[in-house]
N, C-alpha and C positions, 0 to 999 in steps of 0.2 A: 965486561959486565954490561956494557951498554947494549949489546946485542941480545942477551937473554931477557933483559928487562923490556927491551923493545918488543921482543917476540911475545913475552907474557902480556904486555899491554895490547899488542895487536890481537893476540888470541882472546883476551878478555873482551876487547871491543867487538871482535867477530862473534863471540858467544852471546854477548848482550844484543848485538844486531840480529842474530839468528833467533834468539828468544823473543825479541820484539816482533819479528816477522811471524813467528809461530803464534804468538798471542794475538796479533792483528788478524791473521787468517782464521783463528778459532772464533774470535769475536765476530768476524764477518759471517762465518758459518752459523753462529748462534743467531744473528740478526735475520738471516734469510728465512729460516722457518718461521720466526716470529713475524716477519713482514708478511708472509703468506697468511698467517693466522690473522694478523692485523688487517690485511686487505679483505679477508672473508668477513671479519667483524664489521669493518667499515661498510662493506657492501650490504650486509644485513641491516646495519644501522640506517643506511641511506634508504633501503627498501622500506623499513619500518617507518622512517620519517616521512617518506612519500605517502604511505598509507594513512598515517596520522594526519597529514595535511589534507588529504582527500576527505577524511572523516570530519575534520574541522570545517572544511568548506561546505560539506553537506549539512552539518549542524547549523552553520551560520545561515545557509539558505533556508533551512527549515524554520529557524528563529525569525527570519525576515518575513516568511509567509505567515507564521503565527501572529507576528506583530501586526501585519497588514490585516489579517482576519479580525484580530482584536480591535483594531482601530475602526474597521468597518462595522463590527457589531456595536461598538460604542456609539457610532454615528446613528445607527438604526435605533438604538435605545433612546438617544436624545430626541430623535424625530418622533418616536412613539410617545415619549413623555410630553412633547409639545402638543401632539395631536390629542393626547389624552386630557391635557389641561383645558383645551377649548370645549370639548363636550362636557366636561365636568362643570364648567362655568355655565354652559347652555342648559345643562341638566338642572343646575340650581335655579336658573332663571325661569325655566319652563314651569316647575311646580309653583313658583311664586306667581307667575302670570296666570296659570290655571286657577290657583286658589283665589287670586284677585278677581278673575273673571267670574268664578263661581260665587264668590262673596258678593260681588256686584249684582249678579243675577238674584241671589237670595234676598239682598236688601231691597232691590226693585220689586221682587215678588212680595216681600213682606209689606212694603209701602202700599202696593196695590191691594193686597188683602186687607190691610188696615182701613183703607178708604172704603172698600167694599163692606167691611164689618160696620163701619160708621153709617153707611147708607142703609144697611140692613137694620141696624138699631133704630135709625130714624123711621124706617118703614114699620118696624115693630111698634114703636111708640105711636105712630100715626094710626096704625090698625087697632091698637089697644084703645086709643081715644075714640076711634069711630065705633068700636064695639061697645064701649061704655056709653057713648051717646045713644047708640041704638037700643041699648037696654033701658035707658031712661025713657 
């Protein structure tokens, strides 16, 4: 009885071993086509990743350029505002100075005309007195 039990045990072990070999080979065969697909997908992903990185670098460069342009335009705006402030102050001064000079001229002219009017009044008074004396 020992011999048939041993034979059955050996046969069972052999069958299990053969089944394990068959299962291992099938699994390996299943993995090979998948790895080919996985390799293709990985290559596609790497290619897409490289393209996206290039686009990202281009976008960052464009952003830097726009930021530099914006900074330059802001500096120009500040310079223009500074330059515009000075003429505004000068423009405010000029009318005041002009009006002051015109006002001064008018006052001087008014004073001289007042003096001339007084002289003319005196002459009129003098002439009227002489005329009245001449009539007498």
